[in-house]
C-alpha positions in Angstrom: 8.5 -12.0 -25.7 8.9 -8.6 -24.1 6.4 -6.6 -21.9 6.8 -8.8 -18.8 6.3 -12.2 -20.3 8.0 -15.0 -18.2 7.8 -18.7 -17.3 4.7 -18.2 -15.1 2.7 -17.4 -18.2 4.6 -19.6 -20.6 3.8 -22.7 -18.4 0.1 -21.8 -18.7 0.3 -21.5 -22.4 1.8 -24.9 -22.7 -1.3 -26.4 -20.9 -3.9 -24.9 -23.2 -4.8 -27.5 -25.8 -6.2 -25.5 -28.7 -4.3 -22.3 -29.5 -4.6 -22.5 -33.3 -5.3 -19.1 -34.9 -4.8 -17.3 -31.6 -2.2 -14.8 -30.6 -0.7 -14.0 -27.2 -0.7 -10.4 -26.1 -0.8 -8.1 -23.0 -3.6 -5.5 -22.5 -2.1 -2.0 -22.6 -5.1 0.2 -22.8 -8.8 -0.1 -21.7 -11.0 2.6 -23.3 -14.8 2.6 -23.9 -15.2 -1.1 -24.1 -12.2 -1.6 -26.5 -8.9 -3.1 -25.3 -5.6 -2.3 -27.0 -3.4 -5.4 -26.9 0.3 -5.5 -27.5 1.3 -8.6 -29.5 4.5 -9.7 -31.3 2.8 -8.5 -34.5 1.9 -5.1 -33.1 -1.0 -3.4 -31.4 -4.4 -4.9 -31.9 -7.9 -3.6 -30.9 -10.1 -6.3 -29.3 -13.4 -6.6 -27.5 -14.6 -8.9 -24.7 -17.2 -11.4 -26.0 -20.6 -11.5 -24.3 -20.1 -15.0 -23.0 -17.2 -13.7 -20.8 -19.5 -10.9 -19.4 -22.2 -13.4 -18.8 -19.9 -15.9 -17.0 -18.2 -13.3 -14.8 -19.5 -13.6 -11.2 -18.2 -10.3 -9.8 -16.5 -8.5 -12.7 -13.0 -9.4 -11.5 -12.7 -12.2 -14.0 -13.0 -9.8 -16.9 -9.7 -8.8 -18.6 -8.0 -5.7 -17.3 -4.9 -3.6 -18.1 -1.8 -5.7 -17.4 -3.5 -9.0 -18.2 -2.0 -11.5 -20.6 -4.6 -12.8 -23.0 -5.1 -15.1 -26.0 -6.9 -13.2 -28.7 -8.5 -14.0 -32.1 -7.1 -11.3 -34.4 -9.5 -9.3 -36.6 -10.1 -10.8 -40.0 -10.1 -7.4 -41.8 -8.7 -4.0 -41.4 -10.9 -1.7 -39.4 -12.5 -4.6 -37.4 -11.8 -5.6 -33.8 -10.5 -8.9 -32.6 -11.9 -10.9 -29.6 -10.5 -12.1 -26.3 -10.6 -15.8 -26.2 -8.8 -16.6 -22.9 -7.3 -14.7 -19.9 -4.2 -16.2 -18.4 -4.0 -16.6 -14.6 -2.7 -13.5 -12.9 0.4 -13.3 -10.7 -1.1 -10.3 -8.8 -4.0 -7.8 -9.0 -5.2 -4.7 -7.3 -8.9 -4.6 -6.9 -11.5 -2.2 -5.4 -15.2 -2.1 -5.1 -16.5 -0.5 -8.3 -18.3 2.8 -8.1 -22.1 2.6 -7.9 -24.5 0.6 -5.8 -23.8 -2.8 -7.2 -21.4 -5.1 -5.3 -18.9 -5.5 -8.1 -15.1 -5.9 -8.3 -13.0 -3.6 -10.5 -9.5 -4.8 -11.2 -7.4 -1.6 -11.4 -4.3 -3.4 -12.7 -3.1 -6.9 -13.1 0.3 -8.7 -13.1 2.1 -5.8 -11.4 5.3 -6.5 -9.5 5.3 -3.3 -7.5 2.7 -0.5 -7.0 3.9 3.0 -6.3 1.3 4.7 -4.1 1.8 8.4 -4.7 0.7 11.1 -2.2 1.4 14.9 -2.3 2.5 17.3 0.4 -0.5 19.5 -0.4 -4.2 19.2 -0.1 -3.9 15.5 -1.0 -1.9 14.6 2.2 -4.0 12.0 4.0 -1.7 9.4 5.6 -4.7 7.2 6.7 -5.5 6.7 3.1 -2.2 4.9 2.7 -3.3 2.1 5.0 -6.2 1.5 2.7 -4.0 1.3 -0.4 -1.5 -1.0 1.3 -4.2 -3.4 2.5 -5.8 -3.7 -0.9 -2.5 -4.0 -2.8 -1.0 -6.6 -0.5 -4.1 -8.7 -0.6 -3.5 -9.0 -4.4 0.0 -10.3 -4.0 2.1 -7.3 -5.2 4.9 -5.4 -3.5 4.3 -1.7 -2.7 6.2 1.5 -2.0 5.0 4.9 -1.1 6.1 8.1 -3.0 5.7 11.3 -1.0 5.7 13.8 -3.8 6.0 17.6 -4.0 8.6 17.8 -1.2 9.7 21.2 -2.6 6.5 22.7 -1.1 7.5 22.4 2.5 10.3 23.1 5.0 8.9 20.6 7.5 9.6 17.5 5.5 10.6 15.4 8.5 7.3 15.9 10.1 5.4 14.8 6.9 7.6 11.8 6.5 7.1 10.7 10.1 3.3 10.8 9.7 3.6 8.4 6.7 6.0 6.1 8.5 3.6 5.9 11.4 1.0 4.3 9.1 3.4 2.4 6.9 6.2 1.2 9.2 7.3 -1.7 7.1 7.0 -0.1 3.7 9.7 1.6 1.5 9.0 5.4 1.5 10.6 7.7 -1.1 10.6 11.5 -0.9 10.5 13.0 -4.3 9.6 16.0 -6.4 8.5 14.9 -9.8 8.2 18.6 -11.0 11.7 19.5 -9.8 13.2 16.1 -10.6 14.4 15.5 -7.0 14.9 12.1 -5.5 14.0 10.2 -8.6 17.3 8.2 -8.5 15.7 6.3 -5.6 13.4 4.6 -8.1 16.2 3.2 -10.3 16.2 -0.2 -8.5 12.6 -0.6 -9.6 13.2 0.3 -13.2 14.3 -3.2 -14.3 13.6 -4.5 -17.8 10.6 -6.8 -17.7 9.3 -5.6 -14.3 5.9 -4.0 -14.2 5.2 -1.0 -12.0 1.9 0.8 -11.5 1.2 4.3 -10.3 -1.9 4.9 -8.1 -3.1 7.8 -6.1 -5.5 10.7 -6.1 -6.2 13.0 -9.1 -3.6 15.7 -9.5 -1.0 14.1 -7.2 1.6 14.2 -10.0 1.5 10.8 -11.5 1.6 12.0 -15.1 4.5 14.4 -14.3 6.5 11.6 -12.8 5.8 9.4 -15.8 7.1 12.1 -18.1 10.3 12.4 -16.0 10.8 8.6 -16.2 10.2 8.6 -19.9 12.6 11.5 -20.5 9.9 13.3 -22.6 6.5 15.0 -22.3 4.5 12.0 -23.3 1.6 12.5 -20.9 -0.5 15.7 -20.5 -0.2 17.5 -17.2 -2.6 19.9 -15.7 -2.1 23.2 -13.9 -2.4 23.8 -10.2 -5.5 24.8 -8.3 -4.8 27.8 -6.2 -7.1 26.6 -3.4 -5.0 23.6 -2.3 -1.9 23.5 -4.6 -3.1 20.3 -6.1 -2.7 19.5 -9.8 -5.7 19.2 -12.0 -6.8 15.7 -13.2 -5.4 14.8 -16.6 -5.2 11.0 -17.0 -8.5 9.6 -18.3 -7.8 5.9 -18.8 -5.4 3.2 -17.7 -2.4 2.7 -19.9 0.6 0.4 -19.8 3.8 2.1 -21.1 7.3 0.7 -21.7 10.0 2.9 -20.1 13.4 3.5 -21.7 14.9 1.1 -19.2 12.6 -1.7 -20.5 10.5 -1.7 -17.3 6.7 -1.4 -17.8 4.6 1.2 -16.0 0.8 1.3 -15.7 -0.5 4.9 -15.3 -3.9 5.1 -13.7 -6.6 7.8 -13.5 -6.9 9.3 -10.0 -8.9 7.3 -7.5 -11.4 9.5 -5.7 -12.5 7.0 -3.2 -10.9 3.6 -2.6 -13.5 1.2 -1.4 -11.8 -2.1 -0.6 -12.9 -5.3 -2.3 -11.1 -8.0 -0.3 -8.3 -7.3 2.2 -8.2 -9.9 5.0 -4.6 -10.9 4.6 -3.7 -7.5 3.4 -5.0 -5.9 6.6 -2.9 -8.3 8.7 0.2 -7.4 6.7 -0.5 -3.7 6.9 -1.2 -3.7 10.7 1.6 -6.1 11.6 2.0 -4.8 15.2 -1.7 -5.4 15.9 -1.6 -8.8 14.2 1.4 -9.9 16.2 -0.1 -8.8 19.5 -3.4 -10.5 18.7 -1.7 -13.9 18.9 -1.5 -13.4 22.6 -5.2 -12.4 23.1 -7.2 -14.8 25.3 -9.8 -15.3 22.7 -9.1 -16.3 19.1 -12.0 -14.1 17.8 -11.0 -11.1 19.9 -12.1 -7.8 18.4 -9.6 -5.8 20.5 -12.2 -3.6 22.1 -13.3 -4.5 25.6 -12.7 -8.3 25.7 -10.9 -9.6 28.8 -7.3 -10.7 28.2 -6.9 -8.6 25.1 -3.2 -8.1 24.4 -3.8 -5.3 22.0 -5.7 -3.3 24.6 -2.9 -3.9 27.0 -0.4 -2.6 24.5 -2.6 0.4 24.0 -2.5 1.2 27.7 1.3 0.9 27.7 1.6 3.2 24.7 2.9 0.6 22.4 0.0 1.0 20.0 -1.6 4.4 19.3 -5.4 5.0 19.6 -5.4 6.4 16.0 -3.8 3.3 14.6 -6.2 1.0 16.4 -9.2 3.1 15.4 -8.1 2.9 11.7 -7.7 -0.9 12.0 -11.3 -1.2 13.5 -12.7 1.0 10.7 -11.1 -1.0 7.8 -11.8 -4.3 9.5 -15.5 -3.4 9.8 -15.6 -2.2 6.2 -14.1 -5.4 5.1 -16.6 -7.5 7.1 -19.5 -5.6 5.6 -18.1 -6.0 2.1 -17.7 -9.8 2.7 -21.3 -10.0 3.8 -22.5 -8.2 0.7 -20.5 -10.5 -1.5 -21.8 -13.6 0.2 -25.4 -12.3 -0.1 -24.8 -11.6 -3.8 -23.4 -15.1 -4.3 -26.4 -16.7 -2.6 -28.8 -14.7 -4.7 -27.0 -15.8 -7.8 -27.2 -19.5 -6.7 -30.9 -19.2 -6.0 -31.5 -17.6 -9.4 -29.5 -20.4 -11.1 -31.4 -23.1 -9.2 -34.7 -21.5 -10.1 -33.8 -21.3 -13.7 -32.9 -25.0 -13.7 -36.1 -25.9 -12.0 -38.2 -24.0 -14.6 -36.3 -25.6 -17.4 -36.9 -29.1 -16.1 -40.6 -28.3 -15.4 -41.1 -26.9 -18.9 -39.5 -30.0 -20.5 -41.8 -32.3 -18.5 -44.8 -30.3 -19.5 -43.9 -30.7 -23.1 -43.2 -34.4 -22.7 -46.6 -35.3 -21.1 -49.0 -33.1 -23.2 
């Protein structure tokens, strides 16, 4: 089976007892509550049953683009099928969903490598890269950074260094999707069966890059705003596409604000220099601020760690801590509601029994 199917998913399928009447497929498009699933028989429209919505604790358990699923095909033409089972993911990239609710949104699942795209224009914000790297690494995928629109500057080395300062252990590729420059650097990623995902802000050039990789104008691209040279937003939904090489690529709408969902391990991997220094701190729970015996503060005084880098670490660590507290509070409320429901059910049964 194509589209990234491998032994990891095959082994899971062998352990599911009853698969009669079900088909295996991969979610390619998520649009207005309907999922388009690619199966061996073709593309099928399916919906997520209410029981899955009801059972989902945070939203992250619901199927997302890139997921492998078992579906019940539609019985008649014009009808939708249903998702019956979601196979375990190899990786995922999640964020806090927009709105006031504490809820996980899976941006893409089962991705081998994410390509974080940033433009040398009004989109250039290196600190945002740290946020992407932490979230992506937490989900278990590899990540590279694409610095796009290199044709817009004659000071490329300075821009590149700013990105390397926040992503020292990450592959960085300098490209111009519009001018088709530097795209040969991506060829090692374009392997049949491998899944890539493009993420970044709106108008950064993701659709233009996808068109170049496809060798055809398959995705709409917008014009350029005169105020900041940024492209206009064009992609409106997530979509998995097979490239001519046989690799898969998930194109995502621009992310305006990336609020992290979980990123404890991802933060440690992204700020490796701080993580390594922290091992020599006097206290295991050192916050690297004004505690005595702090190895990170000592490195800061010696110029081995920059103030900006440490400040960014503090900011993301605090945000993650607050997010964890909200998730824990939500889980406790859910448990209380469940306990209360059970108590009322038992009480009502007893009342009926002893009337």
